[in-house]
N, C-alpha and C positions, 0 to 999 in steps of 0.2 A: 646638921640636918634640922630643918624646921620642925616645930612641935606638930604632933599628929593628933587630929581630932577624930573621935569615933564617928562612923558613918551614920547617915540617916537610917531609920528602920526600913526594912523591905516593905513594899506595897504592891499587891497583886489584885487582879480581877479574875476570878475563876469562871470559866465557861461551863455552865451546867450541861450535863449529858456528855455524850461521846461523838466525835466527828468521824464521818466516813469519807474517804477520798481515794483517788487513784494511788495504787502502790507504785513506788519508785523502783521496786525490785522485780516483781512478777508482772508489773504493768497492767494488772487487772483493774477494772473500774470498781470503785466503791467497795473495796474489800480491806483497805488499810484503816484500822480503828485506833483512835487515841483520845486521851483526855488532854485538855489544854487550858492554859491561863496566860493572861497578858501581864508581864512584869513591868511596872513603871520604874521600880528600882529594886535591887537585890544586893544585900551584903555578900561578900565572897564566902563567908561561913554558911549562910543560908543556901547559897547555890551549891556549895560543896555537899551539904546534907541532902539537897534535892537530887543531885546526880547519883548519890549513894543510895537513892531509892528508885532509880531508873528513869529520872527526868532528864531532859536535854533541851538546850536552847537553840533557836534559830532566830537571830536578831533578838528582839525582846519577847518573842513568843516562846513559851516554855511548854513542852509537851511530853507525855508519857504514854507509850504504846500500851494498848490493852492486850497483854501478852497471850492470854489463853483464848483470844478471839480474833486477833488480827491475822491476816494471811501470812505474813512473814515476820515471826517474832524477832525482836531486836534486843539482844542481851548486852548490857553495859559491860565493857571489857577494860581492864587496866593491866598495864605492864609494870614489872618491877625493874626499873632502870639500874639500880645498884647491883643487881645480880645478872643483868643482861649481858649476853655474849653474842656478837654478831654471827650469823650463820654464814655458810659458804656463799649463798646467793646475796646476802647483805654485803659481804666483803667484795663481791664481784662488782656491785654498784659503786662502792666507795673507790675501788681501784680504777673503775672506768672514769669517775670524776677526776681522780688524780692524774690519769694519763691525759685527759682533755686539758686540764689546767697547765700541766707541765709542757706537753708537746703539741697540744691542739689536736690530738688524735681522736677521731670519732669511731667508736666501736662499730663493727659491721654486724648485721643481723638485726632482727626486730625485737629481740628480748621478750618474746611472747610469755615467758614464764615469770616475768616480773610485772606486778601491777603498776600501771602508770598513773592512776588517778590518786586523789587525796586519800589519806588514811582516815578521814572523817567525813568526806563529802557525802557519803551515802546516807548520813543521818537526816538529810533534808532533800535527797535526790527525788525529783518528781513532785515535790511538795510546793512548788512555786505558786500553783493555783490556789492552794490552801492559804499560803502566806498572804497572797494578794487579796483574797477574800477577807481574811482576818484584819488586814491593814485598814480597810474601810471601816469595819466594825469597831476596831480599837481606836481609830482616830476620833470617832464620835463619842467614845467613852473616856477619852484622855482626861486625867485629873488636872485641874488648873494649877498654875504655879502658885497661886495664893493658897490653895488647899495644901499643897505639898509643903509650902512655907510654914503653915500652921502646925503641921505634923512635927516638923523639925523643931519649932519653938516649944511645942508641948513637951517633947522628949529632951529638950535642952541639948540638942546635937547640932553642931556646926561643921560645915565641910569647906569653908572658904580657904582654910589653910592648905587643903589638899591641892587646890588649883594652882598654888604657887610652886608645887613640886612636880606636877605631872609632865613638865617638859624634859625631865631627866631621861636620858636615853641610854641604852646599853648596846654595845657592839661586841660580837664574839672576838676572840683573841686575834684572828687573822685580819680583822677590819682595822687597818692602821691609818686610814685616811681620816680627815676631819669631816664632821657633818656640816650641813649647810649653815648651821647656827654659828659656826666658827669655834665651837667647843671641841676640845680634844676627845678622841674616842676613849671609851672606858673598856678595860679588859676585866673579865670575871674569872675567878678561880674555878677550875673545872676538875672533876675527878679524872685522874689519868691512870690507866692500867699499866701493868709492867711492860717495859720496852726491852728490846734485845740489849745484851750487854755491850760494853764498849768494844770495838774491834769487830763486831759482827758486820758482815757485808749486807747492808740493808737492801741492796739491789737484787739479792738472791734469797729465796726462801730457804731457811735452814732445813736440813733433813731431820725428820722426826718420825718415830714409829707411832702408830695409832695408840698403842697401849700406854706409851710414855706421855702422849698428849692428854689422854684421859686422866691419868694420875696427876699431871701438872694442873689441869683445869680444876680438879677436885681440891687440890692443895690451895690453889689461888682463891677458890670460892670460900674455903674455910678461913683463909687469912683475911679476906675482905670482910667477912662477917665479924671477925675478931678485931678488926682494925677500924671500926666505925669512929669517925671523927679524927682519924689520924692521917687522912689523905693529904697529899701535896697538890697544890693547884697548878694551873698553867702559868707560865711566865709571860711577861708583857708581849713578847714577840710571837706568842702562840706555840712555843715549844713546850711540850708536856714534861713536867718533872716526874721523877719516879714516885709512884704511889706506894710501893711496897719495898721491902729490902731488896738488895741487888738480886736480880733474877738471872737465871741461866739464859744463854743465847738462844736456846731452842723453845722459849716460851712464845705462845702466839701473841700477836699484837692486839692491843685493846681497841675498843671503839674509838677512843680519842687519838690513839697513835695513827689509826687509819684516816681519820678525818683531818687531823691537824699536822700531817706529815709535812716537813719542810719542803718548800718549792725552791728551785734554783732561781738565781737572780734574773735569768733570761727566760723565765716561764712565759708561755704563750698567753695565758689568761690570769686574771686576778678575781677571786671570789670573796665577797664580804657578806656577812649576815648581820643585819641591823634590826634591833628590837625597838619598835616605836609604839607608844601608847595610842590606842585608837579611840578610847572613851575615858574621859573627855579627850578630844584630839589634841595631841601635842603639836608644836610648831613644825617638827620634822614630818609628822603625819600629814599635816595640811600642805606642806611644800611638795610632797610626793603624791598627793591624792590623785591627780589627773593621770600621771604615769602609771600608777597602780591600777586605776580603773581601766585604762586601755589594755593592760595585760589581762585583766578579768574578762573584758569584752571579747577579746580574741579567743581566750580559752573557752568561753561559753559557746561561741559561734563555731569553732573548729572541732573541739573535743565533744561538746554536747549538742552540736548541730542546731543551736538556737538561731532564729532569724535575727537580722541586724538590729531590728527595733525592740527586741526583747530585753537584752542586758542593758537596761538604762542606768543612768547615774542614780536615780532614786531607788531602783531595785537593789543596786550594788550597796548603796548606803544603808538601806533598811535591812538587808540580809547579812552583810559582812562588816559593817562599820558601827551601826547602832548596837548598843549593848545595855542591858539593865544593871550591869555590875558597877557598884560604887568603887571608885579608885581609893585604895587604902595603902598607907605607907607607914606601918608601925616600925619602931626601931628594931624589933627582932625579926622583921620580915626580910625578903630579898631586896637588894639594892634598887631594883626597878619598881618595887611595890607589888601589890596585888591588883587584879582587874583584867581588862581586855586589851590585847596587843596584836599588832601585825609584825610578823617576823619576815623581813624583806631580804631577798637574796639578790645581791647586786653583782653582776658580772661585767667587768670592764666598764663600770660607771653607769650601767643601766639595770633596771629591775627586770629579772627574768622569772621570778616566782615569789609568791607571798603565802606564808602560812598564818592563818588566823588562829590565835590561841588565847586561852584564859589561864591566868596564873592564880591558883586558889591555895588555901592554907595547906593542903596535903598533896597537891598534884599540879601538873601542867595538863590542861585539857585541850586536846586538838579539836578545832571547830571545822576548819575547811582549808583546802589548799587549791590555789589556782596558779597556772604557770604559762609562760609563752610557749605555744605549741612548737615553735621552731627548735626548742631544746628538749623535746620529748625523748630524744635518744639518750639523755642523761638519767632517765628513770627518776625524775624529780619527786614522784610520790614516795618512793622508797627512801631516797636520799634525805628528803625533808623529815621523814619519820625518824630516821637515825639521828639527824641533827637535833630534833626535839627531845629525843631520849638523852642525848649528851647534854642538852641545855638543862633538862631536869636535874641531872647530876651536878651541873654547875650550881644551880640554885640550892641544892641540898647542902652544899659546902657552907653556905651562910645560914640556911634555915633547915635544920636537921629533920623536922617533921615533914617537909615537902619532899616526898620520896617516891611518888607514883606518876605514871604517865597514862592518862586516860585517852583511849583511841576512839571513843564514841561507842558505836554499836557493832556487835558481831552478829552477822546473820548467817547461820549455818545452812538454812534452807535455800540460800542463794549462793551457789558454788563460787561465783565471782567475788563474793565478799568474805570468803573464808581466809584470805591471806593475812588478816590481822592476827590470826592464831599462830602465825609464824614468829611473832615477836615474843619470845619466851624468856623467863617465866612470866606467865600471865594468869589472870583469874577472870571468871565470869560471875556476874551478880545473880544470885538466886532470885527469881521473880516473885517468890512467895514469902521468904523469910529475910531477904535482903542481907544475906551473908555472902562472903566471897569464897568461891570454890575454885581450886586449880583447874585450868582448862582441860588438862589431861583426864581428869575425872568426869568431865562433862561431855566430852565428845562421843563416847559410846552410847550414851542416852540420846544425844541429838541425832545420831545416825538412825535411831529407831523412830523417834518422834520429834517433830519440829518444836513442840512446846514441852519443856521439862522443868520440874522442880529439882534443883541441884542438891539441896540439903537432904541428905540421906536419913536424917533423924525424923521419923514420922510424927514425933511429939513436938518438934520444934515449931515455934510460931514467930510471927513478926514482933520482935521485942520493941521496935520503935513505933508501933501502931498507936493510933489515937486512943487513949484510955479515958479521957475526960473532955468530950467535945465542948462543954460549957467554958473551958479555959481557952478555946480558940480566940485569938485576938482579932477584933474587927475594927474597922474605921467607919464611923457614921457621923455625918455632919461635923466634921473636923475634930471629932473626939475619938480617942482610942479606948476601947472598953472590952471586957470579956464577953464572949457570945452569950453566956448565961444571963448576964445583965441586959444585953441588947434584946434578946428574944422576949423577955418579960415585958419590956416597955415599948418596943418598936416593931416587932415582927407581926405582920398582918397576914402574909401569904403562907399557908402551911407547907407549900412546896419549897419554900426557902430553906427550911430546916433540912430537907433531903439533900439539897445542894451543898449546904455547909458541912453536913456529916460526910458526904462523898469527898469533898475537898480535904477534910481533916484526915480521913483514912489514907488518902493518896500521898499527902505531904508528911504525915507522921506527927507525933505529939510535939517533938522539939520545935519543928518549923511552925506548926500551927500556933504555938504560944509566942513566937517571935515575930513572924510575918504578919503584917496588917492586911486583912482581907476586906476589900472595899465593899460596903453595902450601900445601896442607893434606895 
C-alpha cells in the first residue's frame, strides 16, 4: 500500500444566524429552523465529531436543526450493527429478494407496512430550495485554489499520494465479475452469524418454541459480546463461515446468512453490490456516472413527483456526488479508506439502486438512497439499510472501532419517519448534552412532547461545549491563528464576535480548535 499523508485541515464558512425554510415533513412554510455552514473541506474525524453533535451534511452544506424551535425536531440516530438481529419484517424483505433472484418470483401485495424510501433521504427532503439558494451564495464565497494551497503548505500537509489510491474499489462477496477497469473484484471479510448445522434442511424452517428461541438469542448475544475479534469472515465465493462454535440446527439465521445465501447455478437473476469512491471520483464512478444519474432522475420524477427539468445533472452532482470529506487511507483503516462513496446495486448488469454513504472513523453514515422505481416491489429502502448494516460489520472486521451505523435523523413527530426506530438496538442523541440514550428510554418522552432532553440527569451539561472561544481556529489572509489573536488585531465589527461565539458553541471545543473558520 502506498504511504499515507495526513489530510488538509478542515475549512468552513459559518452562516451567521438561523435559516427558516419550508419543512420537508409537515410541509408548512417557514417553520423549519436550522444553523448552517459551507464546508470547503472536512477531515473524516471532524465530520464524525460534528454529527455526534447533531450536524448533518447535504452535499457540502452542513446543517444542524434548532431542536427546541424547529417544527419537526430531528434526532440523530445510530444503530449497533454488531448486536443487530433482523426482525420478522426485515427477514421478509430479505426472503423476498432471495425468491426474486432464485426464481424470478415477484411477491404479490403492495407491502404497505414496509417503508420504500431511503433510510436517510428525509434528512434533506424538501430542502432543495434551500440548497439551491445556498449554492449561489456559496459559489460567490468559494475560497480560491491558491488560498487552499497556502493553507496546506503552512500546515505542511500533502494529499497527492491519496489521489493515487482512490481508484481502489470494493465489491461485496457475491460480486464475482470484474469491474470495467479490468481489475479483479475484491471480497471483504464479513461478520457471519451462526448458521444451521450440517444436515439441516435449509429449504424448511426448523421447528422452534418461542421460549427456546429467546434463550438461544440471549446465549448468542452473550457469546458475540465475549468473542469480539474472533469472528470468521466470508469466503471468496460469498459463503459465510461459522462465526461461533458449532450451533444447533434450530438457531435462527443471521443477517449475513439471509443476505448471502447461496443461489443455484440456474438462478433467474444476479445481484452485485459495488462500492465506488465518489469524492474524489474514481474511474469506476466516472464510468457509471450517467447510468447512475438516469436512475436518480427517474426516482425523483416517479417517487417524488419532480418535473423532468428539476433533477438536473448539476443538482445531482451538487447534492449526491460533491462532498467536503477528504479521502483518507491510513494503514489501520478499512481497505477502501475513509470518505464518501456510492454503493451501487447491479442487477443483471445494470444499476437499479445507489446508496450514498460516508465511511467515518467510528461509523458508516447513510446519506441517501435512490432506486429504479420499476423495482419498488423489492423494498429496496429496507434491503439497502440491511446491506449497509452488514457492510458496517464487514468494515469492523479490519477496523474494530468502526462499529456503528448512522441512519441520519429520527423524526418522531412525523409517523412516516418512525421506521428507523425498528433497527434495534439503537440510540438517540440528546440534543442538550450530546450523550447517546437507548431509543426505548426516549420513546415515552417523545410520545408526550416532540422536543425532549433525553439525559435524565438534571445536573448534566454538554461536556464538549466551547470553554475557551479565544482558542477557536480562524483563517485570515492565508494565515491560521487563534481567534483571541485575530480579534485583537483585525476584528472591526462587534457583531462578528457574536457569530464566532455562536459557531464555537455549536461545533464544540474540539472541532473549534481543529477546523479553520474563514474570516474575510
